[in-house]
C-alpha positions in Angstrom: 15.2 18.0 8.3 12.9 21.1 7.6 10.9 22.0 9.3 9.4 24.3 7.3 5.7 24.5 5.7 4.5 21.8 3.2 2.9 24.0 0.3 1.4 23.2 -2.3 4.5 23.9 -5.0 6.3 21.3 -2.6 3.7 18.7 -3.9 4.9 18.2 -6.7 7.2 15.8 -6.1 8.3 11.6 -4.8 7.2 10.8 -1.7 9.4 7.4 -0.8 7.2 5.0 1.6 10.1 3.9 3.9 10.6 0.5 5.7 12.2 1.3 9.1 15.0 -1.2 9.8 15.0 -2.7 12.9 17.2 -4.7 16.1 16.0 -7.4 18.5 14.0 -5.5 21.3 12.0 -3.6 18.4 14.7 -0.9 19.0 15.4 1.6 16.2 18.6 0.8 14.3 19.9 4.6 13.2 22.8 3.0 10.9 20.6 1.0 8.5 17.4 3.4 8.3 20.2 6.0 7.7 21.7 3.9 4.7 17.6 3.6 3.4 17.2 7.4 3.3 20.5 7.8 1.7 19.7 5.1 -0.9 17.0 7.1 -1.7 18.1 10.7 -2.0 20.7 9.7 -4.3 18.2 8.9 -6.5 16.8 12.3 -6.8 13.5 12.3 -4.1 14.1 13.5 -0.9 10.7 13.2 0.3 10.6 10.9 3.3 7.3 9.6 4.3 6.9 7.8 7.6 4.3 5.6 7.6 1.9 2.0 7.3 5.6 0.9 5.4 7.5 1.2 8.7 4.9 -0.3 10.5 4.2 2.5 12.3 0.2 1.2 12.9 2.1 -1.4 15.4 5.1 1.1 17.0 5.5 1.5 20.8 5.7 5.4 22.4 9.1 4.5 23.0 10.5 3.4 19.7 8.3 6.1 18.4 9.7 9.2 20.7 13.3 7.5 18.7 11.9 7.7 15.8 10.9 11.1 15.6 14.1 12.3 17.3 16.1 9.8 14.5 14.1 11.9 12.0 14.7 15.5 13.7 18.9 14.7 13.4 18.6 14.2 9.9 20.3 16.7 6.9 17.5 19.7 5.9 18.1 18.0 2.4 15.5 15.4 3.8 11.7 16.1 4.2 10.4 14.0 6.8 6.8 13.8 7.3 5.9 10.8 10.1 2.8 9.4 10.7 0.4 9.2 14.0 -2.9 7.0 14.7 -4.3 5.4 14.0 -6.8 5.6 17.0 -7.7 9.0 18.6 -5.9 8.5 21.6 -2.6 7.4 20.2 -2.3 10.0 18.2 -3.3 12.3 21.3 -0.7 10.4 23.1 2.2 11.5 20.2 0.9 14.9 20.3 3.4 15.6 23.0 6.1 14.2 21.3 5.6 15.6 17.9 5.1 19.3 18.9 8.8 19.3 20.6 10.4 18.5 16.7 8.0 20.7 14.2 7.8 18.0 10.8 6.4 20.1 7.8 2.9 18.5 8.5 1.9 14.6 10.1 0.1 11.9 8.0 -3.0 10.4 10.0 -3.4 6.1 8.8 -6.5 5.4 8.9 -8.9 4.7 11.1 -11.1 1.5 11.0 -12.5 1.9 14.2 -16.0 3.2 15.2 -16.2 6.7 13.4 -18.3 9.3 11.1 -17.7 12.6 9.6 -18.0 14.6 12.1 -16.5 13.2 14.9 -13.1 12.4 12.5 -13.5 15.7 11.8 -13.3 17.1 15.1 -10.6 15.1 16.4 -8.7 15.4 13.8 -8.3 19.4 14.7 -8.0 18.7 17.8 -4.9 16.4 17.3 -3.2 19.1 15.2 -4.1 22.1 17.2 -2.7 19.5 20.4 0.4 18.3 17.1 1.4 22.3 16.2 1.0 20.9 12.9 -0.7 20.3 10.3 -2.1 17.5 8.2 -2.2 15.3 5.6 -5.2 13.1 5.5 -3.9 9.5 4.0 -7.6 8.3 1.8 -7.3 4.4 2.0 -10.8 3.9 1.8 -14.4 5.0 0.5 -15.9 5.2 4.2 -12.5 6.5 6.1 -14.5 9.4 7.3 -17.3 7.1 7.5 -20.5 5.2 5.7 -21.7 9.0 4.4 -19.8 9.6 1.5 -20.3 12.9 1.4 -20.0 13.9 4.0 -17.1 12.5 4.7 -15.7 14.4 1.5 -17.1 17.9 2.8 -15.5 17.3 6.3 -12.1 16.9 4.0 -12.8 19.9 2.4 -13.2 21.4 5.9 -10.2 20.7 6.8 -8.0 21.8 3.8 -10.3 25.6 3.5 -9.4 26.0 7.2 -5.8 25.0 6.8 -5.5 22.2 9.5 -5.2 19.2 6.3 -2.7 20.5 3.6 -2.3 17.7 1.8 -4.3 14.6 1.1 -2.8 10.8 0.5 -4.9 9.1 -2.1 -4.8 6.0 -1.5 -8.1 3.8 -3.3 -7.5 1.2 -5.7 -9.2 1.1 -8.5 -9.2 -1.2 -11.3 -9.5 1.0 -13.8 -8.1 4.3 -12.1 -9.4 6.2 -14.9 -12.8 5.9 -13.2 -13.2 7.1 -9.8 -16.2 9.0 -8.7 -15.1 10.1 -5.2 -11.8 11.1 -6.1 -13.7 13.4 -8.3 -15.7 14.2 -5.8 -13.0 14.7 -4.0 -11.5 17.3 -6.4 -14.4 19.2 -6.5 -14.2 20.4 -2.7 -10.3 20.0 -3.2 -7.5 21.9 -5.4 -6.0 18.8 -7.1 -2.4 20.5 -6.7 -3.1 19.8 -3.2 -3.9 15.8 -3.6 -1.4 12.8 -4.3 -1.5 9.7 -5.6 -0.8 7.7 -2.8 -0.7 4.0 -4.6 2.4 3.2 -5.5 3.8 3.2 -9.9 0.8 1.5 -11.1 -1.7 4.0 -11.2 0.1 7.4 -11.1 0.5 8.2 -14.1 -3.2 7.8 -15.2 -3.7 9.8 -11.5 -1.5 12.3 -13.3 -2.0 12.2 -16.9 -5.9 12.9 -16.1 -6.7 13.5 -13.2 -3.5 15.9 -12.9 -2.1 15.3 -9.7 1.4 16.9 -8.6 3.4 13.7 -7.5 2.7 10.5 -5.7 3.7 8.2 -3.3 5.8 4.6 -2.9 6.9 1.9 -1.2 8.9 -0.2 -4.3 11.0 3.2 -4.9 12.6 3.3 -2.1 14.0 0.4 -3.4 15.1 2.0 -7.2 14.7 5.1 -6.6 16.5 7.0 -10.0 13.3 5.3 -11.5 10.5 7.0 -9.9 12.5 10.4 -9.9 12.7 9.5 -13.5 8.9 8.7 -13.8 7.6 12.0 -12.2 10.2 14.1 -14.6 8.8 12.1 -17.9 4.9 13.2 -16.8 6.0 16.7 -15.7 7.5 17.1 -19.5 4.4 15.1 -20.4 6.7 12.2 -21.8 3.9 9.6 -21.2 4.6 6.6 -23.0 8.7 7.0 -21.4 6.7 7.0 -18.5 4.6 4.2 -19.1 8.2 2.4 -20.0 9.8 3.3 -17.3 7.1 2.1 -14.8 6.9 -1.5 -16.5 10.2 -2.0 -14.1 8.0 -1.8 -10.8 5.6 -4.3 -11.9 7.6 -7.6 -11.0 7.8 -6.1 -7.3 4.2 -5.3 -7.1 2.3 -8.1 -7.9 4.7 -9.9 -5.0 3.8 -7.3 -2.7 0.2 -6.8 -3.8 0.1 -11.2 -3.1 1.9 -11.1 0.3 1.5 -7.6 1.8 3.0 -4.9 0.6 5.1 -3.4 4.1 7.0 -6.8 5.0 7.8 -7.2 0.8 9.5 -4.2 0.7 11.1 -5.0 4.2 12.2 -8.0 3.1 13.4 -6.9 -0.7 15.1 -3.5 0.9 17.8 -5.8 2.5 17.3 -8.5 -0.2 18.3 -6.2 -2.8 21.5 -5.0 -0.8 20.5 -1.9 0.5 20.3 -1.8 4.1 19.6 -4.5 7.1 15.5 -4.0 8.0 15.9 -6.6 11.2 12.5 -8.3 12.1 8.9 -7.4 11.3 7.3 -6.2 14.8 3.9 -8.1 15.9 1.1 -8.4 14.3 2.8 -8.9 10.9 4.5 -12.1 10.1 7.4 -12.4 7.7 7.9 -13.9 5.0 9.6 -17.8 4.5 13.1 -18.6 3.5 11.7 -20.2 0.1 9.5 -16.5 -0.6 12.8 -14.3 0.6 15.3 -16.3 -2.3 11.9 -15.9 -4.4 12.0 -12.4 -3.5 16.0 -11.7 -3.6 15.9 -12.4 -7.5 13.3 -9.5 -8.1 14.5 -6.3 -5.8 17.8 -7.2 -7.2 17.3 -6.9 -10.8 14.9 -3.8 -9.6 17.6 -2.0 -8.1 19.8 -2.3 -10.4 17.6 -0.9 -13.3 18.6 1.6 -16.0 16.7 4.3 -17.0 16.3 4.2 -20.3 14.8 7.4 -22.3 
């Protein structure tokens, strides 16, 4: 596992956000998780971001320790970034475990509990120091840093300026990603080279073409990593028409994920596509029905088998 600090140059890439295969009793399944990682690496991407698609919001400390131990055993070709939180207490419980492993950075899951910009900034600094790791801030909603939007953006800017935050996962959904006042405000405070498009393939091309973001995260790209890599490569060479054409392959699965829950659909789709046995979904999330999984299988298999056409 790579342990060198993340740099701005490292953010020009595809960041798959994999599901986490589990056995009964909320236990990690190392063999099946290794199959997922090998599938992703074989398609081109090497940066792995474990967060919401792995249901880390609900992970036990015992399972979390097992996850970090397993991530640390992966080869140096895999750049592994785990998540922590979302609450301050949970993040601080996780900090000593993170400190032992030396990950390039740690993503902090968005907190929906009582919060404001000064309080979050103070807490994130304390957590980063306790974990001995810089942070990736996950922006999923304009109110993530409290109701004072400008104060929140200023706090993010200070975290970046001080080196506490080395990357931002920008995942605020817009009907028109071309029009985004919050993103505009963020980029006035933070260099665009540090901001990842964080909502998969649907807005990634606009985020790279219009806003100049260097890369993107992907869930569905865990099924077809070769296609996600091809989209990135096309955007880097400014062949946006080709990127748009390749992106069409993802939309059927993305539509199902949007309708039925991104994480649980990806969990089932990974198994339906024959990549790995992902096992049970942990509480507080329910699995899809057998009929929904049967409908999903054809979409997942088609995506996994799609070819790159230039």
